[in-house]
N, C-alpha and C positions, 0 to 999 in steps of 0.2 A: 737895264745890264748893270748899272751902278749898284742899284738896291742887292741885285742878286749876288755881286760880287761882295759886297759888305757884308752880307749874310753868311757867304761861303767862309769869309775870313773870321766872322765874330764866332761862329759855330766851332769852326775847326781848330782856330788857334786858342780860343777861350780867352781873349783877350778885350780890352776896352780902352785902347790908346797907350798902354804902357809898353816898355819896349822888351821883346823876349831877349834871353840870354843864349849865347852858342858856346861851344866848346872852345877853349882855349888849352894850352898844355897846363896851365894850372888850375882850371875847374870844368866841371862837366856841365853841358847845356840842358837848360829846363826841357822837360818831357813835352812832346807836342801831342796835344790830343788827337784822335782819329775819329772824331764825330763823321757820320756821313754828311755828304753836303746836299743841300736843299735843291729844289726844282726839279723838273723834268727833264728827261734827255730826248732830245729831238732827233730826228732822221740825220744822221751825219753826212749824207749825200747833200744836204741843203747847203752847206758851207764847204763843200770840196770842189775841186776843180778838176774834172775828170780829162781835161787836155795837157794837164801838166806831165812833162817827162817823166819816165821810171826811173831815171837817175837823178832826179833833181833834187837838192838839199834844199832846207828852208829858205824861202825868198825874203829877202829884208826890203818889203817895199809896203806902202801903206795901202790897207785892205780896201775893196770897194763896198764891203759889207760886213758889218761887226758879226761874230757869233751868236748865238742865242742859247739858251739852258747851261745848265752845270755842266753838262759832260765836256761840251766845247770849252767851255772856260778852263776847266781843270785841265783837258788836254793840251790846250794852248801854253799854260803854265807849266805842265811837265815838260813839254817840249823844249821852252825857251830855257827851263833850269838845265835839263840835259845839254843843250848847246853852248852853256856858260861854264860847263864843266862842274855843276853842283848837282850831281845826280840824284833823281827824285825816285830810283828803284824803278821797276818795271811800269810801263806807261800803260794805263787801263782806264783813264778818264774818271777816276774816282779819288777823291781825297783820302790820302792815309798817311801812316807815321813818317815815311821818307820823303814824301811831297813837301810835309810841312818841316823836317828838319833841313831838307836842301833850301827852302825859302829863307830860314832862319840864318842859315850859313851864308847864302847869298848876300841877304842883306847886311850882315855884319861885314862881309869882304867889301861892300860898296857906301858903307857908312849911313845905312838906312835904318829907319825905325819900324819894326814889324807890328804896323797898325791895322786896323780893317781899311784904311786909305791907301795901303802900300802900292797897290795896283796902278795908281796914278803916277808912280814913279819907275814903274817897269815897262820897258818897251815892248810889251806884248803884240802889239800891232805887227812887229817885225816876223812873226810867226803868220804866215799867209801863203797860200791856204792852209789850212789845220791840217787837211788830209790831202793825199795824192793817190794816183794809180801806179802800181808796180805791176809789170809784166813778167812773171815766171821763165827763166831762159833755161834751155837746154844745159849751160853751164850750172846753174843751180841745181839741176836733178842730179847731176854728177857729185853734189855734195851730200847725198843721202845713200844710205845702204844699211846692210845687215849690221846690229850691232848686239852682239851677246854680251851678257850681263857679267860673267865669269871673268876675272882677269886672265886666267889660263888661256881662254878662248880668244881674248881681246887682244893677247901678244901674238897671236898668230896673224893679227892683220896689218896691212900697211898702213893705215889710218883710221881712226876712230871717227866715223862719220856722223852726221846727222841721221835719227831715226826716221824722219819722214819730213816733208817740205813744210809743214807747219810749225815744227820746231826750228827749221831754216828762217822762216818769216819771222817768228818771235824773236829770235835773235839778232836779225838784220835790222829790224825797226823797234827793238827795244820794248816789245809790246806783249801783253798778255794774250794768249791763245783765246782765252774767252773773250777779251776786246775785238781781237780779230774777227772772230765769228759774229759777234754782235754787229760790227761795221758791214760785213760782206753776208748778209742772211741768205743770199740766193746762191752761195756758192757752198759744194760739199767739199769740206775740208779733209776728208778721208779719201779723196780721190782728186788732189791736186795733181796738174800735170804742166809742162811747158806750154807757154801761150795763155794760160789763165791770168785774168786782170783782176788784181785784188787792191782793195782801197786800204792805205796805211797811214799811219801818223806821218806827217811831213818832217821826220826827224833826220840828221844825217846818218845814213845807213851804215851799219858794221859790215864791212866789205872783208868776208873771209878769204876772197881772192887776192887781197893785198897783204895778207899776213903771211911772212915768209919765216922760215927756219934759220935763226941767226942769233948770234950773241949780240946786245945791245951796245952800241958805241958808248964811250964816255962822253960826258957834256961838261967840261969846265965852266961854263958860263952857269951852269946850275950849282956852282960850290956853295952859295948861300941859302940853299933850299934845305928843308927838313919835312919830316913825315911826322903827324901825330894821330894815334891810334886811341880811341875812347872804346875799351870793351864795353863799358856799361851801355853806353849810347849807339853803340855797333856803326861809327862812321870813321872814316878815313880824312883826315884833313892834310892837304899840302900846303905849306908855307915857303914864300921866298923872302927871306928875312922875317920881319914881323908881319908881312902881307899875307893873307888866307886867299890862296889862288885856284882852290880845287876842294871839293868835297866829294865823298863817294859812299853810298851804304856798303855794308860789308858783314861777311859772318866771321866772327872772332873767336875761334876755337869752340869749346865746349866745357859743359861743367866737369866732365872726367878728363879732359885734355885741354884747358885754358890757354889762350894764346899767352905765351911768356912775358909776363909784365917786365919792364926795365928798359934800357936803353941799348939799341943795336945799330948795326950799319948795313947797308946794302952791300954784299959783296959780289954781285954779277947779276943780270937780267937775260933772259932768253925768251924769244917768241917762237911758237909751235915746238915746244919743248916735249921730250918723250919723258914718262913717268916712270920711276922705279917703285913699283907695287910691293911694299913688303910688310905684310901683317903686322910683324913684331913691331916695326919702326912706326906704323900707323897708329897701333893702339897700346904700345909701352915704351916709344922713345928709343927703341935699340934696333941697329940693323941686324937681319939674321942672313943666313946663307940662301934662305927659300924666297924667292922674289921673281916678278916677273918685270921686263921692260915693255911697257905699253906705247905703241907708236902715238905720234903726234895727231892732233886732229881737234875739232869742236868740241868732242865728247870726250877727250882726255881728262882724267879726273882734277888736273890743275888747269884746265882749259887751254888757252892760246897764249898763256903768260906764266914763266917761272922767275919770279924776283927773290933770289935767296937773301937771308940774312946771316951775320956771324953767329948763329944758333943752329946748330946741327939739325936738319930736317925740317926748319921753320923758315917759311917764305910767304910773300904776298903774291898772290897768283889768280888766275881765271877759274871758272866753273863748268860743270858739264851741265848743272840744273841752275840757269839764272832765276827762276822764280822762287829758289828756295833762299836767295840771299837776304841776310838778317832774319831769317825764320829757323833753317835748320840749323845744324851744328857742322864743325870741321874739326879735324884731328890736329887742331893748336895753330894752324895757319891762319893767315889773313885772307879771306875769299872774296873776290870781286865779281861781278859779270862780267862776261867776255868784253863787251863794248866798252866798261868803263876801265877794264885791265888796260886793252889797247892804249886809251887816251893817256892813261896814267904811265904807260912804259915811255910815252914821247916826252914825260917831264921831269925824267928821274935821271941819276947817275950813279956810279960806282962811289961807294964811300959817303953816301948822303946818311945822315943820322936818321934813325927810328926810335920813336919813344911810344911803348905801349904801355897804356895806363889804365 
């Protein structure tokens, strides 16, 4: 296993003992290579524990057996980084851009050097088992419903639900739908139903049922915190004083409507927000009288969080399509996966400075 881990870090990071750099408000991080990981992917059930409770979160205990193969190694690393609030992007068991960036940011936050031997300094064994079983419940089924594509039709609904249970599982376990299918080759994902047992990564689940509609309270104890957004590297960093405490992958605007560079402040944040869909505002930055009020829900255009900045129409928010984070574009806002958006919402307060660079 040590040789395999060494190969993964050598190939993917493209380093030989030199310390990689990460973004600070004064400098951009070195790009992380996205070379595929070597090795073969074993059957995931070999390292799973089918008796683990569906509600279980990652178990911090010494494993009885080490994982084998690159898929389990990378999945374990992705879960570990996710649990430490250094988001690797969507969990898929494959090395990628944001897994590399999350590792570099985590290393900097903990005073580590990113070398092929960094795994010796990461408590990856706390992620055990790597996979757990989840049983779909009747309540889960109720989060799914018809989802029209046109805003005029969406505005008539009481909520904007998941289109299917595969999408529900993708978001709950921060996972690629293709990865879930790979873990569960015996399951027909086009016909999921209550009672089906699905193997999922052992990550703390995003629980939509716990997200309520309300304005987030102020947290005076966060007065020394600040946010740094790197448009180039598509990462959001959260600092407490000079200490980096969290990093998440983002979609920061587009070429046509880039995220506004400069210094801003958070003016308020809301979970399960409604969204004022105004085509003129989205594409031209000016409000019009032709708009639709879209209801809350996981497929609301701003997801499950709206964190407004003192720049009209601009905020940090969730998304209706988590697999596009860092790859698609937005209308000038800073977009997070819903699971990262909810974590982020517990770490911020009104008045917090935000630097977009």
